[in-house]
N, C-alpha and C positions, 0 to 999 in steps of 0.2 A: 556528571565533574561538577556538570549545573547546581544538583543537588549539593555538594560539599557547600558551597558557599551560604555566608549565614542567611537566617527569615528565611522564611516560604516564599518571596516575595520574588528571585532569583526562578523559583521551581516554576511556581505559578505565569510567569515571563513567557517562558518553551510552553507553556500548559495553553497562555491565552491561541497564540501562532502555529503552533506545532499541525492542532487538528485543521485551518486553513492551508493554511500547507500542500498540507496530505488531502485536502479536497481539491484543490486543483490538479498533484504528482495525478490522483487516481482517476483525471475528469480525463489527459493527455492520454493513461494508457487504458484508455478507451478503445486508440489505434491500435495499440499494439494488441486487443486478442483479434484480428482481421490480420495483421503480419500474421503471428504463430499460426495461424487456421491456414493461411494459406501458404505460406515456406512448406509448414506440414504436410500439407497437400500435397503441394509440387513434387517435396519431397519424396514422398511416398510413390508418385506417378514417375518419377526418374526424371522430371523436366526442370535441367537446373535454373537452363534462363530463365523461364517461370519466378523459381525463384529467389532471384540476382532483382529481377524486377518488380521483386514484392516488396524488397528486400529494399534499393534503391529509391522507390515507392515511397517506404515505411519513415525513407533519411533527408527525404527530402519536406516530406508535410511537418517533419518532427524539427526544423529545418525555418520553415514559414511558422510555425505559431510561437515556439520558444521565446523569439526576440519582441513580440510584442508584450509575450506577455509579464515578461521580465521588465519592460519597462513600461508598462503601470502598474504594478505592484512595488517599482521601488517609488512611482511618484505618487501612489494612493496609500503607502503602506499607514502613516498613521489615521485618517481617517475609517479602516480597515479593521484595526487595531482597537478604537474608539468605539467604533457599532455594536462590534463579539463585544468586549471586554462588556461592558453596559457601566451602571455608576456605582460595582461595591468593590470597584479596583483602583487600586493609588494610584498617582500620577506615575510617581515613580518607578512600578511596574509596567505599566504601560508605558515609559518612553526607553523600560528594557526589551519591552517585547517591538516595539518598532525597531529599534537596530540591529536586534535577530530577524526578524521576516525583512530589511531589507537586504543585506550582507548574502539570507541563506537566498530569496530569492531573485537576486543577482543571475547566479547560475544556472535559472529556471531553460536557457538553450540547453547548454552542455548536457542539462540531468534528462531534458526529453532526446535528445540523442544518446545517449546510452539509456533509457528505456527502447526508444525501438531496436539502436541493435539487438540488446540483450533477448527482446521478443524474434528478434530470426535469429539469430543465434541456439538459442531453448529450441525455437521450432524445426531446425535442422534436425535437430540431437544433441546439440553440443552446449551440452550444462556446465563443462568445467569451463569454462572461459569468462564468463556471465560470473561463476562462483567468484572462480579469480581477481576480476574485477573488482567486485562487490569486498572479498577481505582487502587489497591492496585500498583499497579505500576505506576502508573502517580504521583500520591501521593508522593510514593519514589521519585518520579527524580525530581519532588519540589523543596522535601525536599533537595535533593543531590545538583541541582544544587545553590539555596539557600543558604546552606553551602560551597559550591567547588571550583564557579566560583566569588564570594566576599568573600571567606577565615572568612566568621560570625565562631560568635560560637567557635574562636581557632581555625578550620583547614582551611590549606593552599590554599591561594587564588590561582587560578588556573589560572581563565579566560577561556578563547574557551574549550582548552583544559578539565576541571574540568566538561565543560554540558559532552563531551563526556564519563568520568569516569561515570556521575554520572549515565547515558544513560545504562553504562555495567554492574551496577550492579542493577539497573532496573530488566535488562532482566534477570539477575539471580536469582534476586526474582521472578519475572513472572511462569520462567521455574517451577522453585520449585512447587510451589506452583498448578500449574496446574498438573504436575506427580500425585502430590498429589495428589489431586481431584479427577485422576482415578483412582489412588491406591484404595484410599477408597470408589470412587462411592460418592464420595457428592452431584454429581447433583442429583443422583437417575434415572438417564437412562442407561449408560454409565460404566462398570466398566472394569479394566488393571487391575488387581494385580499386582508385577513388575514381580512375576517369572514368570506368560503367554507370556512373551517378545518372548518367545522360538512358542508363533503360528505364525511368523512371518515366510511367507513360499515365496520359486521360483516364483507359480501360483500368488500366490495374491499378490506383487512386480509386476510382470507384469501388471499384473491387471490393479493397481495401475498406470504404466509409460507407460499402453498404452490409458488408459484414456485421464492425462494428459498432452500426446504425445504432440498435438497438440496445449494445451497452451500451453508448452514449447517450441515452434515453438511463437505463440502466442509474449509469453515474449519477446522471444530474440530480433526479429523485434520490436516489438516497443520499447524495449531499450534501443536498436543500435539508431534506430528515437528518442531516447528523449534526447539520451546524444548529438547526434546532432543537435536538438533542445537547447538543452544548453549552447552547443559551441555556439552557436548565441548572446544568453544572457550572457557569458562570454567577448564573443570580446568586451562591448558596459560601458565595466570599474565598479569598481567599485559602484558606489553610481546605478548605474541602477542591480547590482547583489544583494546590500542587500534591494531595492524595491522590487524586487523579489520574493527576501523572504518574504518579512514582506508579499509579495499576497501571494507565495503561505501559509503561517501559516496560513490568514485568510479567506483562501484557506479553509483550512484543514475538518472547520467548517461542509462543503455541503462536502465532498469527505467520512467523514471518515464516517458520516450516509452512506452516499451514498454506502459506500463500507459494511455498517450494511441490507443494502435492499439487496443487490447482495449475500449474506450471505442465508439474512431469503427465494428468491425465490429461493435462487438451495436447499436447504433446505424441503421448500413443494414441491418443484415440484422432484427431487429423491424418498422422502417420499413414494408421491401418485402417481406415476409409481410403487414403490413396491406394491401397494396394489393394484392395477390393476385399478387405477382410471384414464386413463388422463383427462376428463375434470374439475373433481379434482384440480387434477394441472395448466392445463393452467390460471381456475381462481383464484387459490393462486397467481400464476406470474402478472396476471394483477390485483387485486389484494393489492400485492405491491407494484406494478412501482405509482399504482396511489396515494396512501400515500404519497411514496416514494417523487412524482414529489410536492406532493399538500403541504407536510412539508418547502421540499426544497427550496419555491419559497417565505416563506418567511426567508429567506436566500440571496437572491437576493433585495429583498426587501431593506433594508440594507444595503445593498451593492450597489444600483443605490441611497440610499436618504442619504449615512452619512460616502459616502470613506475615504477622509480624516483623519477625526474622528476618525473611526475604523480601522485605518494605524497609528497613534500617538499608540495606548495604544504599540504600539514595538516599533517603534522608535519616537526619536523631532528630527533630520537634518532634515532642509527644501527640501533641494535637496530628500531626499531618500521620502521623504513623497510626494514631488510633485507624482514622477514617480508612485507612489502604488496606489495613490488615483488617479488617472487617467487606471490607470490597475483594478479595481476592478469593476464599471461599464461593466465593460467588460465581467469577472468575474460572473457577475448576471445574462447577457445573457448565459453564457455556462451552470452555474449549472443545471439547468433543465436536456439539453440534456444528461450533462453526469451522475448525474442521473437517465431516464430513460434509457441509454445504458448501467447501470451497477444490474441495473434487473433482465430485458433481457437477458443481457448477464451470468445472473445469477443462472436462471432459464433452458437456453440453458447448462452452462456446469453441471446443478444438473441434466439433465437427462441422463450427457455424451458427449451431442452435443458440441463437442469441436470445430469444424470445421467450422462452421456457424459465431463464432466470433475471427476465425483467419484472416477470411480473412474481416473480416472489417476494423482488427487492421490496416491486409497492405495495402488496402484503403485506410483510414485516418489520420494513421499516414506517413505513407511514401508516399500518393498520395500527402498530403495539409499540412500534420505541417512540416514537415519538411522545400519543398523547399517555403512552405509561410512562414516560419519561418524569413528566408534570405532574405526573398523580402522586403516584410511589417518589416520588424523588422528594416531595414538598421538603420541611424541615418539622413540619410538625407533622409528616409520615414516616417515610425513612430514611429523605435526605438521600444522600451520596449511593451507599448501597442498594436503596430502590431501583435508579436509574440507572447502576447497574444487573439490575433482574425485569427490568422492561428490555434491554440488549440481551437477555438469554433470551427473552421468548421470543423476543427475535428469531434470532436465532435458533432457535430449534424450530420456529416457526414455519421456514428459510426451508432449511434439511426436509422437514416431513414432507415438502409441497417439489424436493425436486428428486426427489427422489420414489414417487408420485411418478413427474418427470422422465425422468431416469430409465421406470421399471416399465411404459407405454412403450421404446426404441419408437418412438419417432423419428430422434434425431440420427439416427441413424444412415435416412434416408435425403438426407438434407445437400446441395449440390449448391457450389460456391465459387 
C-alpha cells in the first residue's frame, strides 16, 4: 500500500528501515532455534515438564530482551536512519523512515514474545495456531494500513509512519492471541498456564543459550554482512532503493514459505531424534526439502515470465519498474537455492547442530555477498541487478555446503 503513494520516496523510506528492523528481529529469533529444538526433543521423549520449562524460559528471555531494544530504538531512531541512509537520500525520505521506524520498533517486546511462543508451538508440532495468529495479524495490518496510510474512514492520514503504527498494533494483537493460545492449550499439543512461567529455570536458559549460541553468532555475522550489502543498495539512490523494495516484497512470496519449510524440517528432525529414530529424521528433512523446492519452483517460473507485470502491482513509476523488472529474473534463479538451504539448515538446527549453518553463512555472506555487491553493484557494472547476482551466488554456495554437511550425518548424534 505504501507503493501506491506518489513518488519513489515513501517506498524508499520503508526500504531503508525495513532491513534494519528485520535484522534486529532475526537476531532475536536465534533464541527461538533453541526453543524449537528443546521443545521438539522433549515432545519426542514424551517429557511434558521439560517442554513447559523450555517454553517458560523462552518467554521470560523474550520479555527481558524486548523492552530495552524498543526503548533504545525509539531514542536512537534518527541517527540510525541517518547512518544507514547515506547522503544520497533526501531529508523528507529520512523523516518518513524515522516515523516508520519508531512506531514499528515500539512493538518489539510483543513481537519477541510472539516469536518465542510460535517457536515453542511449532516445536510441539502445532503449526496451525501460529498460522492463524499470523493470518489474523496480517489481515489487521492490511486494514490498519488502509485506515492510517491514506486517512480513510475518518482516521488521520499518516502516510509512511501510519504503516509503522499499523504494523505495531498488529504485532500486539498477534502476541496476545499466541499467549492466550498457550495459556488455554488451544492447539492441543502444548499448554503453559501463566502461573507456570515459574518453570523458567537457569539450567533451561543455559541450554537455550548453548544450543542457540552458534546461531546467534551466525545471525550477527550474516546481518552485519546484510547491512553492508544494503549500504551498496542505498548508494544507488532513491529510485534503486524503491526498486529493491519492490523486488524484495515480491521475493517474500518465496522467502516466507521457505521459512515455513525450515520450521517443518526443524520440528521433524528434533521430534524424530527425540524418539530415537534418526533414519526417519533424515527422511523427513529430505522430503521437506524436496517438496519445498518443487513448490517454490513455480514462483521462479512466474518471476521469469512476468517480472515487470508483477512489479507493477506495487509501484507505477517507470524507472522503478524497469530496475525491479531486471532483478526478478535473477531472484528466480536464487529461489531454489534459498529454499533448499532453508530446509537443510532447519533440519540441522532442529537436531541441535548449529555450527554447520554458521560456517555456511560465513563463507556465503562474507566471502561472496558483501564483496561482490560492491563489485557487481556499482553503477558502471550492473547496478542493482548485480547486487542480486551477488545474493544468488551467496545462497548457491550455502546450499552446496549444507548439502555436504547434511550428507555427512554427524548431526544425528548431537546431544542437547
